[in-house]
N, C-alpha and C positions, 0 to 999 in steps of 0.2 A: 921424519917419522912416516910420511905417507909412503915415501920409496921402499922402506923396510918392509910395511905391510903389504905393500903390492908384491913384493918378493915372496913374502911368506904366503900368501895367497896362492902365488904361480907354483909354490912348492907344495901346496896342498896342505899347509898348515892354518887353515882357517882360524882353528880354536887359538893359536899364538896370536894371530892379527886381530881378533875380537879384543884383546884383554891387553895388548901390548902398550896402550897409552896409561892405563889405570896402573898396571904392573911397573912401568918406568916412574911414573910419581910416586908409586910407595916405595920403590927401591931407593929413590934419591932422598925421600925425606927419613927412609930408616937407615939410609947409608949400607943399603946391603952389597956383598961382594956381588963380581960377575957370576959366579957359580951359584948363588941364592937366587938371584934375578933370573938366570935359565931355569933353574929347579922351578920356579914358580911358573913360567910360561910353559914349560913342559907339563906340568900338573894340569895347566888350563886345556892343554891340546888334548892329552888322555882323558880328560873329563869330558869334552867337547865329542870326541869320536864316540867312547861309549854311548852319550846319549844319542847321538844321529844313529849308531847302530842299532840301539833300543826301539826308536821310531820306525826304523825301516824294516826291523822284525816284528813289531806289534802289526803295521800295515800289511806285512804280507801272512799275518796269521789269520787275518779274517774273521776275528771274534764277531759274534752277531751283538755283543755288547760287553761292556767292562763289568764284571763281576768279581770283586777281591774277596779274599778269605776271611779279613777283616769285617767285612759286611755281612757274612753267613750267621745266621739266627741260631746256633748252638744249642739253645733253651728251647727252640721249637721242635727240635730232634734230639731228646736226649738220650734215645739209646745210641746214638751215633759217637763211634769212639773219638773224641777230639784230638786226644794225643795221636792215634794213628793218621789223622788227615794233615795234622801240623809236622809229623814224621814224614809225609808224602812231600809236604812243602819243601822240604830240604832237596828235592828233585835228585835225590840218590838213586831213586828209580830210573831216572834218565842217565844217568853215568852208567848204570849197571845194564841198560836196555831190558828195563823189565817193564810189565805193564800195570794197570789199574783198571779195574772193572766195578763201575757203580751199578748194580740193579736196586729197583724199586719202582713204585708206581708213580704215574705222573705226578709232577707238582713238590716232589718231596727235596729238591735241590740238587738233582745228579748234575745238571748243566750248569748250576752255579759252581759247583766245586770243581768240575773239569776246567771251568774257565779261568778259576782261581788259581788252580795248579799250573795250567797254562801260563798264566801271567808271571809265577814264581820261576817258571823255568824260561822265560825270556829274559828275566832281570837278571838270571846267571849267563845269560850269553847263549842260550839254545835256541836253535831255529824251532819254531812250532806252527802246526797248521791246522785248523779247526775246520770240521765239515760235517754235515749230517751224511748218514749211511746213504741214503736215496739220493741225495745231491752228488755224491760222490761216484755211485753206479751209474747216474744219469750220465755224467761227465765223460765216463770211461767208454759207455755205449756209443755215445754221441763221436767219441774221439776216433771211433773205428770207421766212422763215414767220410773223414776228412783227411786220414792217415795219421793222425798226432797221436795214435794209441801210446805209443812208446813215450813220448815227452809228457803225456798225462800221466801214465804210470809212475816214470820218475818224479814227477810232480809231488806225488804221495808218497814216494818211497823217500825221497831225500831228506825229510825234516828230521830233528833229532826227536821230535814228539808229535805223534799224530793223534788228534782227538777225534773220535769217530761217534756222534752225539746220534740219538734216537734208533737204535738199532732194535728192531722189532716192532716200532710204531707202523711200519708197512711192511707188509709180506714180500720178500724179493720174488721178482719174477724168476720163472724156473729157468729161465737161459741168461741170467744175469748172476746167479749165483757163484759161477766160476770167477768172474771179476773182482769178488768179494773175497773169495778164499785166495786168490793170486796175491791179494794185496796182503792178507794176514800171513801167508805162507812166505813172502818174500821179505816181510819185515821182522819175521821172526829171529829173535837174538840178534839182530841188526841194528832194530831202533825201536823207540817204546811208544806204546799207545795208551791213551785213555778211551774208554769206551763207556757208553751210557745205555743201559738197557731196561726197558720196563717188562721184560721178560725173563722168566727163571731159565735155568739150564735145560729143565724137562721140555721146556717149549720152544725151544730153538730149533727142533728137527722141523715143526711147523714154518718157521721162519725161512729156512733152508732148503725146504720140501725135501730134502734126501737125509735121513736120520745118519748116514754113512757120512755124508760130507758135512754135517752138524758136527758129530763127533771129532772129525779130524781138525775143524776150525776150532771148538772147543780146545782140545786137547793143545794146540799151538799159542792161544790165547793164555790158558790158565796155567801154562809150565812155570813160566816165571812171573807171577801175578799176586796182586794183594786184591781181594775180592771183598768188597764193601756194599753190605745190604742195608738199605735205609727202608725201615718198615713205617715211617711215620705219616702224619696226616699231609694233605696236600696244602701248601703256603697258598697258592690261588683259590682254593675253597676255602681256606680260612679268611682270607680276606673278603670274599664273597659273602660270607656269615657274617662277618662285622660292617659291612655295608647294608646288608638287607636288616640288621639289627638296628642301626643307625635311623635307615628310613623308616622302621617301624616305630622307633620313638619318637622320631620326629613328627610322623603322622598322629600319634596319640597325643603328643604335647601340642 
């Protein structure tokens, strides 16, 4: 048995090696045919590879936290189209290389939904990368100094789904807008994006300094895009109010 397990590992069939003894005992007790026994081992191998692949993709996605769609409180944002969000969760937009744009004030759940949809994409075998806009721009600018610009550009262009968080939270430097435009332009109709922003389209001209360039960026983002506007109250502000109320009650009592 140990010889067979070692041979399976040498053949990079670790999933089969892990379950060989258990499957062998089951096959003997149930008097399974060789084909049925082999079928079970192959099923274990495929399952193991899927799980290993998911863990690797999850590690490379660089999510700041794990936020699932099931955890999202739709009752707190009643104006949000729940059916549309779950339709996005099918990841058909990734297959079609389309975009999703979440627009709304801070704290309404834009990042949560972006991460949740990113996790759904990972489950379906897609490669995902999460980054803030400012972090991406800083990385690209720094890469010019050590001649790794093309490698970093490939890093942001290669995932099936690129999630760009916090567009508009910081005004881009006048000399860094070109890097952002290049990412948007080169991913256009070649890879999906989820973008979160606290700025309306009318304010994007200020974010990108140049209204003409802003128009070019918007045009490429929204050509194949689902635009989801969230106007509800901030979760963080609501939590703050609840904590403040509890403290006030505690002092009164």
